[in-house]
ChimeraX commands (.cxc) that place a marker at each C-alpha (Angstrom):
marker #1 position 72.06,3.95,118.32 radius 0.5
marker #1 position 73.37,5.47,115.04 radius 0.5
marker #1 position 71.32,7.56,112.47 radius 0.5
marker #1 position 71.49,6.00,109.66 radius 0.5
marker #1 position 69.42,6.79,106.84 radius 0.5
marker #1 position 66.04,5.14,106.10 radius 0.5
marker #1 position 66.41,2.86,103.38 radius 0.5
marker #1 position 63.45,3.37,101.39 radius 0.5
marker #1 position 61.81,3.11,97.86 radius 0.5
marker #1 position 62.56,5.63,95.59 radius 0.5
marker #1 position 59.33,8.19,94.42 radius 0.5
marker #1 position 59.16,10.60,91.81 radius 0.5
marker #1 position 58.34,14.18,93.21 radius 0.5
marker #1 position 54.66,14.79,93.16 radius 0.5
marker #1 position 55.21,18.57,92.96 radius 0.5
marker #1 position 57.78,19.23,90.23 radius 0.5
marker #1 position 57.08,15.72,88.60 radius 0.5
marker #1 position 60.57,15.32,87.70 radius 0.5
marker #1 position 63.13,14.90,90.48 radius 0.5
marker #1 position 63.24,11.29,92.51 radius 0.5
marker #1 position 63.43,11.57,96.08 radius 0.5
marker #1 position 66.28,9.92,98.19 radius 0.5
marker #1 position 65.48,8.99,101.38 radius 0.5
marker #1 position 67.43,11.42,104.34 radius 0.5
marker #1 position 65.97,13.47,107.61 radius 0.5
marker #1 position 63.65,16.51,107.67 radius 0.5
marker #1 position 63.11,19.37,109.94 radius 0.5
marker #1 position 59.02,19.38,110.47 radius 0.5
marker #1 position 57.33,22.35,111.74 radius 0.5
marker #1 position 53.81,22.15,113.45 radius 0.5
marker #1 position 51.27,24.50,114.56 radius 0.5
marker #1 position 48.35,24.91,116.43 radius 0.5
marker #1 position 46.16,27.73,118.02 radius 0.5
marker #1 position 48.97,29.15,120.33 radius 0.5
marker #1 position 51.51,26.10,119.61 radius 0.5
marker #1 position 54.47,25.40,117.56 radius 0.5
marker #1 position 56.46,22.54,117.57 radius 0.5
marker #1 position 59.53,21.89,115.80 radius 0.5
marker #1 position 61.27,18.27,115.15 radius 0.5
marker #1 position 64.36,17.78,113.59 radius 0.5
marker #1 position 65.76,14.40,112.19 radius 0.5
marker #1 position 62.74,13.51,111.10 radius 0.5
marker #1 position 62.75,10.78,108.27 radius 0.5
marker #1 position 61.40,11.54,105.14 radius 0.5
marker #1 position 61.98,11.31,101.49 radius 0.5
marker #1 position 63.54,14.05,99.42 radius 0.5
marker #1 position 63.09,15.18,96.14 radius 0.5
marker #1 position 66.74,15.95,94.91 radius 0.5
marker #1 position 65.42,18.65,92.53 radius 0.5
marker #1 position 63.59,21.08,94.56 radius 0.5
marker #1 position 63.69,19.70,98.16 radius 0.5
marker #1 position 59.73,18.87,98.74 radius 0.5
marker #1 position 60.25,16.63,101.74 radius 0.5
marker #1 position 57.94,13.71,102.33 radius 0.5
marker #1 position 57.19,11.66,105.13 radius 0.5
marker #1 position 55.15,8.17,105.29 radius 0.5
marker #1 position 51.62,7.61,107.51 radius 0.5
marker #1 position 53.38,6.51,110.28 radius 0.5
marker #1 position 56.04,9.11,111.19 radius 0.5
marker #1 position 52.90,11.41,110.28 radius 0.5
marker #1 position 50.74,10.14,113.02 radius 0.5
marker #1 position 53.68,9.88,115.45 radius 0.5
marker #1 position 54.53,13.61,114.58 radius 0.5
marker #1 position 50.75,14.41,115.22 radius 0.5
marker #1 position 50.56,12.66,118.04 radius 0.5
marker #1 position 53.03,14.65,119.29 radius 0.5
marker #1 position 51.70,17.80,119.09 radius 0.5
marker #1 position 48.85,16.69,120.57 radius 0.5
marker #1 position 50.69,16.19,123.84 radius 0.5
marker #1 position 52.36,18.81,123.71 radius 0.5
marker #1 position 49.20,20.91,123.45 radius 0.5
marker #1 position 47.72,19.33,126.40 radius 0.5
marker #1 position 50.62,20.12,128.42 radius 0.5
marker #1 position 50.39,23.61,127.67 radius 0.5
marker #1 position 53.71,24.06,125.73 radius 0.5
marker #1 position 53.68,27.35,123.14 radius 0.5
marker #1 position 57.30,26.89,121.40 radius 0.5
marker #1 position 59.46,23.28,121.50 radius 0.5
marker #1 position 62.29,22.00,119.68 radius 0.5
marker #1 position 62.71,18.32,119.77 radius 0.5
marker #1 position 64.68,15.50,117.99 radius 0.5
marker #1 position 62.60,12.56,116.81 radius 0.5
marker #1 position 62.36,9.54,118.63 radius 0.5
marker #1 position 60.97,6.50,116.67 radius 0.5
marker #1 position 58.18,4.53,118.46 radius 0.5
marker link #1:1,2 radius 0.2
marker link #1:2,3 radius 0.2
marker link #1:3,4 radius 0.2
marker link #1:4,5 radius 0.2
marker link #1:5,6 radius 0.2
marker link #1:6,7 radius 0.2
marker link #1:7,8 radius 0.2
marker link #1:8,9 radius 0.2
marker link #1:9,10 radius 0.2
marker link #1:10,11 radius 0.2
marker link #1:11,12 radius 0.2
marker link #1:12,13 radius 0.2
marker link #1:13,14 radius 0.2
marker link #1:14,15 radius 0.2
marker link #1:15,16 radius 0.2
marker link #1:16,17 radius 0.2
marker link #1:17,18 radius 0.2
marker link #1:18,19 radius 0.2
marker link #1:19,20 radius 0.2
marker link #1:20,21 radius 0.2
marker link #1:21,22 radius 0.2
marker link #1:22,23 radius 0.2
marker link #1:23,24 radius 0.2
marker link #1:24,25 radius 0.2
marker link #1:25,26 radius 0.2
marker link #1:26,27 radius 0.2
marker link #1:27,28 radius 0.2
marker link #1:28,29 radius 0.2
marker link #1:29,30 radius 0.2
marker link #1:30,31 radius 0.2
marker link #1:31,32 radius 0.2
marker link #1:32,33 radius 0.2
marker link #1:33,34 radius 0.2
marker link #1:34,35 radius 0.2
marker link #1:35,36 radius 0.2
marker link #1:36,37 radius 0.2
marker link #1:37,38 radius 0.2
marker link #1:38,39 radius 0.2
marker link #1:39,40 radius 0.2
marker link #1:40,41 radius 0.2
marker link #1:41,42 radius 0.2
marker link #1:42,43 radius 0.2
marker link #1:43,44 radius 0.2
marker link #1:44,45 radius 0.2
marker link #1:45,46 radius 0.2
marker link #1:46,47 radius 0.2
marker link #1:47,48 radius 0.2
marker link #1:48,49 radius 0.2
marker link #1:49,50 radius 0.2
marker link #1:50,51 radius 0.2
marker link #1:51,52 radius 0.2
marker link #1:52,53 radius 0.2
marker link #1:53,54 radius 0.2
marker link #1:54,55 radius 0.2
marker link #1:55,56 radius 0.2
marker link #1:56,57 radius 0.2
marker link #1:57,58 radius 0.2
marker link #1:58,59 radius 0.2
marker link #1:59,60 radius 0.2
marker link #1:60,61 radius 0.2
marker link #1:61,62 radius 0.2
marker link #1:62,63 radius 0.2
marker link #1:63,64 radius 0.2
marker link #1:64,65 radius 0.2
marker link #1:65,66 radius 0.2
marker link #1:66,67 radius 0.2
marker link #1:67,68 radius 0.2
marker link #1:68,69 radius 0.2
marker link #1:69,70 radius 0.2
marker link #1:70,71 radius 0.2
marker link #1:71,72 radius 0.2
marker link #1:72,73 radius 0.2
marker link #1:73,74 radius 0.2
marker link #1:74,75 radius 0.2
marker link #1:75,76 radius 0.2
marker link #1:76,77 radius 0.2
marker link #1:77,78 radius 0.2
marker link #1:78,79 radius 0.2
marker link #1:79,80 radius 0.2
marker link #1:80,81 radius 0.2
marker link #1:81,82 radius 0.2
marker link #1:82,83 radius 0.2
marker link #1:83,84 radius 0.2
marker link #1:84,85 radius 0.2
view
């Protein structure tokens, strides 16, 4: 299974209000108390102007579920590759 750039609708960046977003991949860092979780290869829309990264609701929910699982397992630091559900 190859890593293709996800096809998404182009939107205007809500931060700079000038750049358009393009599909790509991000590195997302989440923290919860003593836990730090870094997830690489997360599909995101990325502003071509400022580099702001936006993930959709489905991806965000999956990242939060992964964070919860790691917290319950007692993990303190973890680096993972994103895997779609």
